[in-house]
C-alpha positions as CSV (number, residue, x, y, z in Angstrom):
1,M,44.9,-43.2,-68.1
2,P,41.5,-45.7,-67.6
3,L,38.2,-43.9,-68.5
4,S,36.1,-42.9,-65.1
5,M,33.0,-41.7,-66.4
6,N,31.2,-38.8,-64.4
7,R,27.7,-40.5,-63.7
8,N,26.4,-36.7,-62.5
9,V,27.2,-34.1,-63.9
10,F,26.5,-30.1,-63.7
11,I,26.3,-28.0,-66.8
12,T,27.4,-24.4,-67.0
13,C,26.3,-22.3,-69.4
14,A,28.8,-19.5,-70.6
15,V,26.4,-16.6,-71.6
16,T,28.2,-14.1,-74.1
17,G,31.8,-14.0,-73.2
18,S,33.7,-11.2,-74.3
19,G,34.5,-12.0,-77.9
20,A,34.0,-10.0,-80.8
21,T,30.5,-11.8,-81.7
22,Q,27.5,-9.2,-80.7
23,D,26.8,-8.5,-84.8
24,R,27.4,-12.5,-85.6
25,S,24.0,-13.9,-84.1
26,P,21.0,-11.5,-83.1
27,H,21.2,-14.4,-79.7
28,V,24.2,-12.9,-78.3
29,P,22.8,-10.9,-75.6
30,R,24.4,-7.8,-75.0
31,S,22.0,-5.3,-72.1
32,P,21.9,-6.6,-68.6
33,Q,17.9,-7.8,-69.2
34,E,19.2,-9.9,-72.2
35,I,21.9,-11.5,-70.3
36,A,19.5,-11.9,-67.3
37,R,17.2,-13.5,-69.6
38,S,19.2,-15.9,-71.2
39,A,21.0,-16.9,-68.0
40,I,17.3,-17.8,-66.8
41,D,16.2,-19.6,-69.7
42,A,19.7,-21.6,-69.7
43,A,19.3,-22.2,-66.0
44,K,15.6,-23.5,-67.0
45,A,16.4,-26.0,-69.8
46,G,19.1,-27.4,-67.0
47,A,22.3,-25.0,-66.4
48,A,23.1,-25.1,-62.7
49,V,25.8,-23.1,-63.1
50,V,25.6,-19.4,-64.9
51,H,28.9,-17.6,-66.3
52,C,28.6,-14.5,-67.1
53,H,30.2,-11.1,-68.6
54,V,28.8,-7.5,-69.5
55,R,28.7,-5.6,-72.5
56,D,27.8,-1.8,-73.8
57,P,23.9,-2.2,-74.7
58,E,24.2,-0.3,-77.1
59,T,27.1,-1.5,-78.7
60,G,27.7,-4.5,-77.6
61,A,31.4,-4.3,-77.1
62,P,32.8,-5.8,-73.1
63,S,32.8,-3.8,-70.7
64,R,33.3,-3.4,-66.9
65,R,30.9,-1.5,-65.7
66,L,29.7,-2.0,-61.8
67,D,26.6,-1.0,-63.1
68,L,26.2,-3.2,-65.5
69,Y,27.4,-6.7,-63.4
70,R,24.9,-5.9,-60.3
71,E,21.9,-5.3,-62.3
72,V,22.6,-8.5,-64.1
73,T,23.1,-10.6,-60.5
74,E,19.9,-8.6,-59.2
75,R,17.5,-9.9,-62.0
76,I,19.2,-13.6,-62.0
77,R,19.1,-13.7,-58.3
78,A,15.0,-12.5,-58.2
79,A,14.2,-15.1,-60.9
80,E,12.0,-17.6,-60.1
81,V,14.3,-19.8,-60.9
82,D,17.7,-21.0,-59.4
83,V,21.1,-21.2,-60.8
84,V,24.2,-20.6,-59.2
85,L,26.1,-17.3,-60.8
86,N,29.6,-17.2,-62.2
87,L,31.1,-14.1,-62.8
88,T,34.3,-13.6,-65.2
89,A,37.2,-12.0,-63.4
90,G,38.9,-11.7,-66.3
91,M,39.1,-8.3,-67.8
92,G,41.8,-5.8,-67.0
93,G,44.7,-7.8,-68.1
94,D,44.5,-7.0,-72.2
95,I,48.2,-5.7,-73.3
96,V,48.3,-4.9,-77.4
97,F,51.8,-4.2,-78.4
98,G,52.9,-1.9,-80.8
99,P,54.0,-3.5,-84.6
100,P,56.7,-5.9,-84.3
101,D,59.5,-3.4,-85.4
102,A,57.8,-0.4,-82.7
103,P,56.0,-3.1,-80.0
104,L,56.7,0.3,-77.6
105,P,55.2,2.6,-76.5
106,L,51.7,0.3,-76.2
107,N,48.4,0.5,-78.2
108,A,47.0,2.4,-75.3
109,A,43.6,2.8,-77.5
110,S,43.2,-1.1,-76.8
111,S,44.9,-2.1,-74.4
112,D,43.1,-2.6,-70.9
113,M,45.7,-3.2,-67.7
114,I,44.7,-2.2,-64.8
115,G,45.3,-3.1,-61.0
116,A,44.1,-6.6,-59.0
117,A,41.4,-4.5,-56.9
118,E,40.0,-3.1,-59.8
119,R,40.0,-5.9,-62.0
120,V,38.0,-7.8,-58.9
121,A,35.6,-4.8,-58.0
122,H,32.7,-5.9,-59.7
123,V,33.3,-9.6,-57.6
124,A,33.4,-7.6,-53.9
125,E,30.1,-5.7,-55.2
126,C,28.2,-8.5,-56.5
127,L,29.4,-11.5,-54.3
128,P,29.0,-14.3,-56.9
129,E,29.1,-17.7,-55.5
130,I,31.8,-18.3,-58.6
131,C,34.3,-16.2,-60.5
132,T,37.0,-16.9,-62.6
133,L,41.3,-16.3,-62.6
134,D,42.0,-17.4,-66.0
135,C,45.9,-19.0,-64.4
136,G,48.2,-17.9,-66.8
137,T,49.4,-15.2,-69.7
138,M,49.2,-16.2,-73.2
139,N,48.9,-14.9,-76.7
140,F,46.1,-14.8,-78.2
141,D,44.9,-15.9,-82.4
142,E,45.4,-11.3,-82.5
143,A,49.1,-10.4,-83.5
144,D,50.3,-7.8,-80.8
145,Y,47.7,-8.8,-78.3
146,V,48.5,-10.8,-74.8
147,M,46.1,-11.9,-72.5
148,T,48.3,-10.9,-69.1
149,N,48.1,-12.7,-66.1
150,T,51.2,-12.7,-63.7
151,P,52.1,-14.4,-60.8
152,G,51.7,-11.9,-58.8
153,M,48.4,-10.4,-60.2
154,L,47.1,-13.8,-59.9
155,R,48.2,-14.3,-55.9
156,A,46.6,-11.0,-55.3
157,M,43.5,-11.6,-57.7
158,G,43.1,-14.9,-56.0
159,G,43.4,-13.4,-52.3
160,V,41.0,-11.1,-52.4
161,M,38.3,-13.7,-54.2
162,S,39.5,-16.1,-50.9
163,E,38.6,-13.7,-48.6
164,L,35.2,-12.6,-49.6
165,G,34.1,-16.5,-49.7
166,V,33.6,-16.4,-53.6
167,K,35.4,-19.5,-55.0
168,P,37.3,-19.5,-58.0
169,E,37.2,-21.3,-60.9
170,I,40.5,-21.7,-62.3
171,E,40.4,-21.1,-66.1
172,A,43.4,-23.5,-67.3
173,F,44.0,-22.7,-71.3
174,D,47.4,-24.9,-71.1
175,T,49.1,-27.0,-68.5
176,G,51.6,-24.6,-67.1
177,H,48.7,-22.7,-65.9
178,L,47.3,-26.0,-63.8
179,W,51.1,-26.5,-62.7
180,F,50.7,-22.7,-60.9
181,A,47.6,-23.6,-60.4
182,R,48.3,-25.9,-57.5
183,K,51.2,-23.8,-56.4
184,L,48.3,-21.2,-55.7
185,V,46.8,-23.6,-53.6
186,E,49.9,-25.2,-51.9
187,D,50.9,-21.7,-50.6
188,G,47.3,-21.2,-49.3
189,T,46.4,-18.3,-51.8
190,L,43.4,-20.6,-53.0
191,A,41.7,-23.4,-50.9
192,P,42.2,-27.1,-51.9
193,K,39.8,-28.8,-53.4
194,A,39.9,-26.4,-56.1
195,L,37.8,-25.9,-58.8
196,V,39.1,-26.0,-62.9
197,Q,37.5,-25.4,-66.1
198,L,39.8,-26.9,-69.3
199,C,39.4,-24.6,-71.8
200,M,40.3,-26.3,-75.3
201,G,41.3,-25.4,-78.3
202,V,41.6,-21.5,-78.1
203,P,44.6,-20.3,-80.1
204,W,47.5,-20.5,-78.7
205,G,46.6,-22.5,-75.7
206,A,45.8,-26.2,-75.8
207,P,45.4,-27.8,-79.2
208,N,42.2,-29.2,-79.4
209,D,43.1,-32.6,-79.6
210,L,42.0,-35.8,-77.2
211,N,45.6,-36.2,-76.5
212,T,46.6,-32.9,-75.2
213,F,42.7,-33.0,-73.7
214,L,44.2,-36.1,-71.5
215,A,46.9,-34.5,-70.9
216,M,45.3,-31.3,-69.2
217,V,42.8,-34.0,-67.4
218,N,45.8,-36.0,-65.9
219,N,47.4,-32.4,-64.8
220,V,44.5,-31.8,-62.3
221,P,44.8,-33.2,-59.0
222,D,42.1,-36.1,-57.6
223,D,40.6,-34.1,-55.8
224,W,39.8,-31.0,-57.6
225,T,36.4,-30.6,-59.5
226,W,36.8,-29.7,-63.0
227,S,35.0,-28.9,-66.2
228,A,35.7,-28.5,-69.8
229,F,34.8,-26.8,-73.2
230,S,36.0,-26.6,-77.3
231,L,34.8,-24.1,-79.8
232,G,32.4,-23.9,-82.2
233,R,31.7,-27.2,-83.9
234,D,33.6,-29.1,-81.5
235,Q,31.7,-27.7,-78.2
236,M,29.8,-30.8,-78.0
237,P,32.3,-33.5,-78.5
238,Y,33.9,-32.1,-75.8
239,A,31.0,-31.9,-73.7
240,A,30.7,-35.9,-74.1
241,A,34.7,-36.5,-73.5
242,A,34.4,-34.5,-70.3
243,V,31.9,-36.9,-69.1
244,L,33.5,-40.0,-70.4
245,A,36.9,-38.5,-68.6
246,G,34.9,-37.5,-65.1
247,G,34.2,-34.3,-65.9
248,N,31.6,-31.9,-65.9
249,V,30.6,-29.6,-69.1
250,R,30.3,-26.5,-70.0
251,V,28.2,-24.7,-73.7
252,G,27.0,-21.5,-74.2
253,L,27.2,-18.8,-76.8
254,E,30.8,-17.6,-75.4
255,D,31.8,-20.3,-77.0
256,N,29.8,-21.6,-80.1
257,L,27.6,-19.8,-82.2
258,F,25.9,-23.2,-83.8
259,L,23.3,-25.7,-83.1
260,E,24.4,-27.3,-86.3
261,K,25.8,-26.0,-89.7
262,G,24.1,-23.0,-90.8
263,T,21.7,-22.6,-87.5
264,L,22.1,-20.4,-85.0
265,A,21.6,-21.7,-81.7
266,T,20.1,-19.3,-78.4
267,N,22.3,-20.4,-75.0
268,A,18.9,-22.5,-73.7
269,Q,18.9,-25.1,-76.9
270,L,22.8,-25.8,-76.2
271,V,21.8,-26.4,-72.6
272,D,19.3,-28.9,-73.8
273,R,21.3,-30.5,-76.6
274,A,23.6,-30.7,-73.8
275,V,21.2,-32.5,-71.3
276,S,20.0,-35.0,-73.7
277,M,23.6,-36.2,-75.0
278,I,24.2,-36.1,-71.2
279,E,21.2,-38.6,-70.2
280,N,21.8,-40.7,-73.2
281,M,25.1,-41.6,-71.9
282,G,23.7,-42.6,-69.2
283,A,24.8,-39.7,-66.6
284,K,22.3,-37.6,-64.3
285,I,22.3,-33.7,-64.4
286,M,23.4,-32.0,-61.0
287,G,21.0,-29.1,-60.2
288,P,22.1,-25.8,-58.3
289,K,21.2,-27.1,-55.1
290,Q,23.5,-30.2,-55.3
291,V,26.5,-28.3,-57.0
292,R,26.4,-25.8,-54.1
293,D,26.7,-29.0,-51.5
294,A,29.7,-30.6,-53.4
295,L,31.3,-27.3,-53.8
296,G,30.8,-25.4,-50.7
297,L,28.8,-22.4,-52.0
298,T,26.7,-20.5,-50.6
299,K,23.3,-19.1,-52.2
300,R,23.3,-14.9,-51.8
301,A,19.8,-13.6,-51.5
302,P,18.3,-11.4,-53.6
303,V,19.0,-7.5,-53.1
304,A,16.4,-6.0,-51.0
305,R,14.6,-3.5,-52.1
């Protein structure tokens, strides 16, 4: 594939995620106020899009509570800085089996499997401009845990997102996920000119190498908009690779906690570093209005008080 560098790049900051990072860095935000503040700081540093999960304010554990999503959304929308809001819809598909010799019954205490309507309830409540759609089932690097997204579940969730006027960001962890995403567009569940995030190096999805990355890129239709990320110390190299291959960039504490070995980062610092790198490559950073115009998004007003 010939390289076709993207000259107008938008940055997404993945602010906190749902991984067990809450005790590994003091910069991982927990409360709605901390998450919103970190998102706003990332926007000031140059992120056009902020991708948000919520956490239990006391423990930092990932949460699906509607009131937490509402507070994060309202705080970000009421801020003096503009930014496109992207909420996760990846929670609620966790199945943890019993040990290999007795997989059933499921580990009910650790599983979190709910229906399609409940998985997108916070999306219907908050109406972000973008929300994620993890486009396939996958084993993670945990012995008996499966991230579960059946075709029927994805069609139901994607249909609700489209009806709400919220643009799905297809999260593709392997080439098969892109294959099914194309089917969702062909069937009319998702609108044409889709938005996709290539998720590299997440065990056990697409491995973290450039041959696989280019295979992922080559499976994205030409009229789709795409972005990419990788984990840990590969976050910035893959940001550069995404720009070179024609895509956009995601950075943030969901995927990487460090500026360099031994130096913990904030979200704003990671965005600032990405901005410098992208501009030094000769590309321009897109603002939120440019992203809305390019993706056909509608800015939502703050909730009236």
